[in-house]
C-alpha positions in Angstrom: 0.0 0.0 0.0 1.5 3.5 -0.8 1.7 5.8 1.5 0.0 9.1 1.3 1.7 12.1 2.3 0.2 15.3 3.3 1.2 18.0 5.5 -1.2 17.0 7.5 0.4 13.5 8.4 3.7 14.9 9.2 2.4 17.2 11.4 1.0 14.4 12.9 4.4 12.7 12.6 5.9 15.6 14.5 3.6 15.5 17.1 4.2 12.2 17.6 8.4 11.9 17.4 8.9 10.4 14.7 11.2 13.7 13.7 12.9 11.2 11.0 9.5 10.6 9.5 7.6 13.9 9.2 11.1 14.6 7.6 11.2 12.6 5.1 7.4 14.3 3.9 7.9 17.7 4.5 11.4 17.0 2.5 9.5 14.7 -0.6 6.4 17.4 -0.4 9.0 20.7 -0.6 10.4 18.7 -3.8 6.9 19.1 -5.0 6.8 22.7 -4.0 9.9 24.6 -3.9 8.7 27.8 -3.1 6.9 27.3 -0.1 8.9 28.4 2.2 7.5 27.3 5.1 7.8 24.0 4.2 11.6 25.2 3.5 11.5 26.0 7.4 10.1 23.3 8.5 12.6 20.5 6.5 15.7 22.7 7.6 14.7 22.8 11.4 14.1 19.4 11.0 17.7 18.8 9.3 19.4 20.6 11.9 17.2 19.1 15.1 18.4 15.6 13.3 22.4 16.8 13.6 22.3 17.0 10.0 22.2 13.3 9.5 19.5 13.8 6.5 19.6 15.1 3.3 19.5 19.0 3.2 16.6 21.3 2.1 15.3 19.6 -1.9 17.5 16.3 -1.9 15.3 13.4 -2.6 14.7 11.3 0.2 14.2 7.1 0.4 11.3 6.0 2.4 11.9 2.9 3.8 9.6 1.2 1.1 12.0 2.4 -1.1 14.9 0.8 0.0 
């Protein structure tokens, strides 16, 4: 089953402490709408919170399903 990636789902993951999952969704959405400054801020903030271990904003991120 394909996961539906929405801003709402990412926010839920974020509130539940699933930072990497939230990051992946926000980053995917940012790739689709690179002019969205709110998404860009969220992606950058999460990247920093994750210790810079995730690719920067706009970079392709593979989900667990894609690995």
